[in-house]
C-alpha positions in Angstrom: 0.0 0.3 -0.2 0.7 3.3 -0.7 0.6 6.8 1.7 -0.8 9.5 0.4 0.2 12.3 2.0 -3.2 14.6 2.4 -1.6 18.4 1.8 -4.9 20.1 1.3 -5.7 22.3 -1.4 -6.2 25.8 -1.5 -9.4 26.8 -2.8 -10.0 30.4 -4.0 -11.1 32.0 -1.0 -8.8 30.6 1.0 -6.5 33.1 -1.6 -8.5 35.8 -1.0 -7.8 35.6 2.7 -4.2 35.5 2.5 -3.7 37.9 -0.7 -0.6 39.9 -0.2 -0.4 43.7 -0.2 1.9 45.0 -3.0 4.4 48.3 -2.0 2.9 51.3 -3.6 5.1 54.8 -3.4 2.7 58.0 -2.9 3.5 61.4 -3.3 2.1 64.3 -1.0 3.1 67.5 -1.1 1.7 70.5 1.5 1.8 74.0 0.6 5.0 75.2 0.9 7.1 71.9 1.5 9.0 69.9 0.2 7.3 66.4 -1.7 6.9 63.4 -0.1 7.0 59.8 -0.9 5.7 57.5 1.1 6.1 53.4 0.6 2.6 52.0 1.4 2.1 47.9 1.8 -1.7 47.7 0.6 -3.9 45.2 -0.7 -4.7 48.1 -3.4 -3.9 51.5 -4.9 -6.8 53.0 -3.3 -5.8 51.6 -0.1 -2.3 53.0 -0.1 -3.8 56.1 -0.7 -6.4 56.8 1.4 -4.2 54.9 4.0 -1.3 57.6 4.0 -4.2 60.9 2.9 -5.3 60.2 5.8 -2.5 59.8 7.7 -1.3 63.9 6.1 -2.7 67.1 6.9 -5.8 68.0 5.9 -5.4 70.3 2.4 -2.7 67.8 1.2 -2.2 66.6 -2.4 -2.1 62.9 -2.2 -0.9 61.3 -5.5 0.1 57.8 -6.6 3.6 57.9 -7.3 4.1 54.3 -8.8 4.9 50.9 -7.1 8.1 48.5 -5.6 9.1 45.0 -6.6 10.0 43.1 -3.4 13.6 42.9 -3.9 13.9 46.5 -2.9 10.9 46.7 -0.7 12.2 43.7 2.0 15.0 46.2 3.0 12.3 48.6 4.0 11.4 45.8 7.0 7.4 47.8 5.9 4.3 46.8 7.9 0.8 46.8 5.9 -0.9 49.3 6.3 2.2 52.4 8.1 3.4 54.7 5.9 7.4 54.8 5.3 8.7 58.1 4.6 11.5 57.1 2.3 
């Protein structure tokens, strides 16, 4: 008799629960201040913009500036949904 391992096959719902965030770059411009860029680990670009907008001062212009690769983001040791200035 052969032994078969019982490895659970992940379902689509399991994959959604474990969806890894991507690292987005978000630019913030305030009046009379330099442009600041934040790296944010979030599930979508809209979520990243909302996180940085909530952490920024009122009246700041927030816009998407791009994404970071996993290789470049790993040394930053980002926490999910916590903006980090770069």
